[in-house]
C-alpha positions as CSV (number, residue, x, y, z in Angstrom):
1,M,15.5,180.9,68.5
2,K,12.6,183.7,69.6
3,F,11.8,186.5,66.7
4,Y,11.3,189.8,68.0
5,N,9.6,192.5,66.0
6,F,11.0,195.7,66.0
7,E,9.0,199.2,63.9
8,I,12.2,201.8,62.9
9,I,12.7,205.1,61.6
10,I,14.7,206.0,59.6
11,E,15.9,209.6,58.9
12,K,17.6,211.8,57.4
13,E,20.2,214.5,58.7
14,E,19.7,217.5,59.0
15,D,22.7,218.8,58.9
16,D,24.8,215.8,57.2
17,E,24.5,214.1,54.3
18,G,23.5,210.7,56.0
19,Y,20.9,209.2,57.7
20,F,19.3,208.6,61.6
21,A,17.7,205.5,62.3
22,Y,15.4,204.6,65.7
23,S,12.8,202.2,67.0
24,P,10.4,204.4,68.9
25,S,10.0,200.8,70.8
26,L,13.4,200.9,72.7
27,P,14.3,204.3,73.8
28,G,17.8,205.1,73.5
29,C,18.7,202.4,70.6
30,V,19.6,204.4,68.0
31,S,22.2,204.2,64.9
32,N,22.5,205.9,61.6
33,G,24.4,205.5,58.2
34,R,25.8,207.7,55.0
35,T,23.1,205.6,53.0
36,I,19.5,204.7,54.1
37,E,20.7,201.0,53.7
38,E,23.8,201.2,55.8
39,A,21.7,203.1,58.5
40,K,19.0,200.0,58.4
41,R,22.3,196.8,58.6
42,N,23.3,199.6,61.4
43,I,20.1,199.7,63.8
44,R,20.2,195.9,62.3
45,E,22.9,195.3,64.6
46,S,21.7,198.3,67.6
47,L,18.7,196.0,68.1
48,Q,20.4,192.7,68.5
49,Q,22.9,193.9,71.3
50,H,20.5,195.7,73.0
51,I,18.2,192.8,72.8
52,M,20.4,190.5,74.0
53,S,21.8,192.7,76.4
54,L,18.3,192.7,77.8
55,H,18.2,189.2,77.5
56,D,21.2,188.6,79.7
57,H,20.1,190.9,82.2
58,A,16.8,189.3,82.3
59,L,14.9,192.1,81.5
60,P,11.9,192.2,79.9
61,I,12.3,193.3,76.0
62,P,9.2,195.6,74.7
63,Q,6.9,194.8,72.0
64,N,4.8,196.9,70.1
65,D,1.8,194.6,69.1
66,R,0.2,197.2,66.8
67,I,1.1,196.7,62.7
68,V,2.8,200.1,61.2
69,H,3.3,201.0,57.9
70,V,5.0,204.1,56.7
71,E,5.0,204.9,53.3
72,E,6.0,207.8,51.3
73,L,3.0,209.0,48.2
74,S,3.8,211.0,45.3
75,I,0.4,213.5,45.3
76,G,0.4,215.4,41.5
77,V,-1.8,218.8,41.5
78,A,-2.5,220.6,38.4
């Protein structure tokens, strides 16, 4: 079994209570969910299906070799 790593981005929906999820490495592979956790589960499933389709059609599976870390910081200003 081969493992692939993908960065995912989860953003708050503008006109909805849910969240939008996607991977910059696989344009067009998107998902969403009512919560961040649900969006993460759904994008994982979308990525798996997308990768399986690429694999089944003998197409390259894009990999982004850079490591990215995104974190939210709170900064207090008096």
